[in-house]
C-alpha positions in Angstrom: -18.9 20.9 0.8 -18.7 22.8 4.0 -16.4 23.0 7.2 -16.6 24.8 10.0 -14.5 28.0 8.8 -15.0 27.6 4.7 -17.1 26.3 2.1 -16.4 24.8 -1.4 -18.6 26.6 -4.3 -18.9 26.9 -8.1 -16.5 28.9 -10.0 -18.0 32.4 -10.8 -16.6 33.8 -14.0 -17.3 37.5 -12.1 -14.4 36.8 -9.4 -12.4 37.1 -12.8 -10.8 40.3 -11.6 -9.7 39.0 -8.2 -8.2 35.8 -10.1 -6.0 37.7 -12.6 -4.6 40.2 -9.0 -3.8 36.7 -7.6 -2.1 35.2 -10.4 -0.4 38.5 -11.1 0.9 38.6 -7.9 4.7 36.7 -8.3 4.9 35.9 -4.5 1.3 34.3 -5.0 1.6 32.3 -8.4 5.6 31.0 -8.2 4.3 27.9 -6.5 1.7 27.3 -9.8 2.9 25.5 -12.3 0.9 26.5 -15.1 1.5 30.1 -15.0 4.6 31.7 -16.0 3.5 34.3 -17.6 1.2 37.6 -16.5 -2.5 37.2 -17.2 -5.0 39.8 -18.7 -8.3 40.3 -16.7 -10.2 38.9 -19.8 -7.6 35.9 -20.3 -8.5 34.9 -16.4 -11.8 35.2 -17.2 -11.9 32.7 -20.0 -9.8 30.4 -17.6 -12.1 30.4 -14.9 -14.8 29.9 -17.4 -13.0 26.7 -18.6 -12.4 25.3 -14.9 -15.7 25.9 -13.8 -16.7 22.9 -16.7 -14.5 20.8 -14.7 -13.8 19.6 -10.8 -12.4 23.2 -9.6 -14.1 25.0 -6.7 -14.1 28.6 -4.9 -12.6 28.5 -1.3 -14.8 30.4 0.7 -15.0 31.9 4.0 -18.1 30.7 5.8 -18.9 33.7 8.1 -18.6 36.5 5.4 -18.6 34.5 2.2 -15.4 35.9 1.0 -13.5 34.7 -1.6 -9.8 33.3 -0.7 -8.9 31.0 -3.5 -9.7 27.6 -5.6 -8.7 24.0 -5.3 -9.9 21.4 -8.0 -9.5 18.1 -9.4 -7.1 17.8 -13.1 -6.1 14.8 -15.4 -8.9 12.8 -13.8 -8.5 9.1 -15.4 -12.1 7.2 -14.8 -10.3 3.9 -15.8 -7.3 3.7 -13.3 -9.7 6.5 -10.7 -6.6 8.9 -10.2 -6.4 12.6 -10.4 -4.4 15.1 -9.9 -5.4 17.7 -7.3 -4.0 21.5 -7.1 -4.5 24.5 -5.0 -4.5 28.2 -4.1 -4.8 30.4 -1.8 -4.6 33.8 -3.4 -5.5 36.3 -0.7 -2.1 36.4 1.1 -3.8 37.3 4.6 -4.8 33.7 4.9 -1.4 31.9 4.5 -0.6 30.1 6.9 -3.9 29.6 8.7 -5.3 25.7 7.8 -7.2 27.1 4.8 -5.7 25.2 2.4 -5.6 22.2 4.7 -9.2 22.6 5.5 -9.7 22.9 1.5 -7.7 19.8 0.6 -9.7 17.4 3.0 -13.0 18.6 1.7 -11.9 18.3 -2.1 -10.5 15.1 -1.5 -13.5 13.5 0.7 -15.6 14.4 -2.4 -13.0 12.8 -4.2 -12.7 9.4 -2.7 -16.6 9.2 -1.5 -18.7 10.7 -4.1 -16.2 10.6 -7.5 -14.5 6.8 -6.0 -11.2 7.7 -6.8 -8.7 5.5 -5.6 -5.7 7.8 -5.8 -5.0 11.7 -5.7 -1.8 13.4 -6.5 0.2 16.4 -6.8 3.5 18.1 -7.7 5.2 20.6 -5.8 7.9 22.6 -6.2 11.1 21.5 -3.6 11.6 25.4 -2.3 7.9 25.1 -1.4 8.3 23.9 1.9 5.0 25.2 3.6 3.1 23.4 1.1 4.7 20.6 1.5 4.0 20.4 5.5 0.0 21.1 4.5 0.0 18.2 2.5 2.0 16.1 4.8 -0.5 16.9 7.3 -3.3 16.0 4.9 -2.3 13.0 4.8 0.0 12.9 1.3 2.9 11.1 1.0 6.1 11.4 -0.5 6.2 9.5 -4.3 9.3 10.6 -6.0 11.1 13.5 -7.6 12.3 15.4 -10.6 16.0 16.3 -9.5 16.4 19.6 -10.1 13.9 19.8 -12.6 13.1 23.7 -12.6 15.1 26.8 -12.4 14.0 30.1 -10.4 16.0 32.8 -10.3 19.5 31.2 -11.1 18.6 28.2 -8.7 17.7 24.9 -9.7 14.8 22.8 -7.5 13.3 19.5 -7.7 9.6 18.8 -8.7 8.3 16.3 -5.9 5.4 14.1 -6.7 3.2 13.2 -3.3 0.1 11.0 -3.3 -2.8 9.3 -1.0 -4.6 6.5 -1.4 -8.2 6.3 -0.8 -7.8 4.0 2.3 -5.4 6.2 3.7 -7.5 8.9 4.1 -9.8 9.8 6.5 -12.7 11.7 6.2 -13.8 14.8 8.0 -17.4 13.8 7.7 -16.9 9.9 9.5 
């Protein structure tokens, strides 16, 4: 799955040290739902090995073959044809440059046109305004919210649900 600046590739457990570095950086991991405590390099290697068996892909820069994050589909319901999407741009140098949007578009194209899913959804913390803007640019719509569902540094925030239907998605290839 290729775009002009990035491509999606299978995860490699060889990248576990890079992922452990990213996940243990609070600025990176504060937006992730699953990561609440520091993780060892070995623990991250095991996680990557498990994720590599699923629909999770590395985000790699085309020109220099540099890993900058990952994007994946989780909780796939093959009967209802739904899935949850998650993304991590771990290399902070590449934040705010549109790489997350490109990666999500590639994965949604795969989800809708290869896996024949009908709807893809996500969860995002209310304070993650840049991520919400990215998801809106991709075409996600607000589906609901859990008000003041989490507490971070003594402040309460909503958990926002967003979704996109196959009929709403515009393929990057068509």
